[in-house]
C-alpha positions, 0 to 999 in steps of 0.5 A: 471195547466194552466187551473186552473189559467185561472179559478182563473183569474179575469177581470179588473172590479174585480181587480178594486173592489179588489184594489180600483183602477179605471179601468182607473188607471189599464189601465194606469199602464199597458200602463206605464209599471208598470205591467208585461204583463197582459194576454188576452182572445182570445177576448182581455179582460184582465185576471188577475191571483192571482199572477197578482192581488198581483203584482197590490197590490204591485205596488199600495203600491209602488206608494201610498208610493211615489215610482216614476213611473220610479223606479216601471217601473225599478222594473218590467223590472228587470225580474223574474229570481233568478238572479234579486232577489238581485237587486229587494230586494235592490230597495225595501229596499231603498224604505222601508227606505224612507217610514220609514223616511217619517213616522218619519217625519209624526210622528213629524208633528203629534206631532206639530198638536196635540200640536196646537190642545191642545193650541187652546182648552186651548185658548177656555177654557180661552175665548181667541181668537188667536188675543188675544194671538198674542196681549199678545205675541207682547205687553205683555198686557192683552187681552180682555176677552169676558166680556170686551166690547167697550161700556159696559165693564170697558175697563181696559186693564192694567196688574194686 
């Protein structure tokens, strides 16, 4: 079986293509201890087994979702024996909860942004500028419409 895994193993360039990570990032992950030891050919070239590629994708997801480098490193250093499954699962569960909190906050933030988009569209439909809106809020006066001009309009800004 060891021979078949060598056949399935890919080089760093292929891992870069598969994950979207740069070759420099993959090398940095390895230097920082974020990946288990990557196998090497006799000439020193890196070879990633399918399991190693899956692990790179896991590390990529953990980092992309905000897991600190030290926590990823701790996860890697825990080892792969059965006795570590509970600790590894606990670390991942804690991170999953943090991701869920972040997603919930992003959903709330998205609502605020979408509300502001709708508000700006409403202002545009009414022909009002943001400053006009501020003027209305601060002074309670009617904001100038696009038809009002300094020279040619009525200049009447009294409320109706």
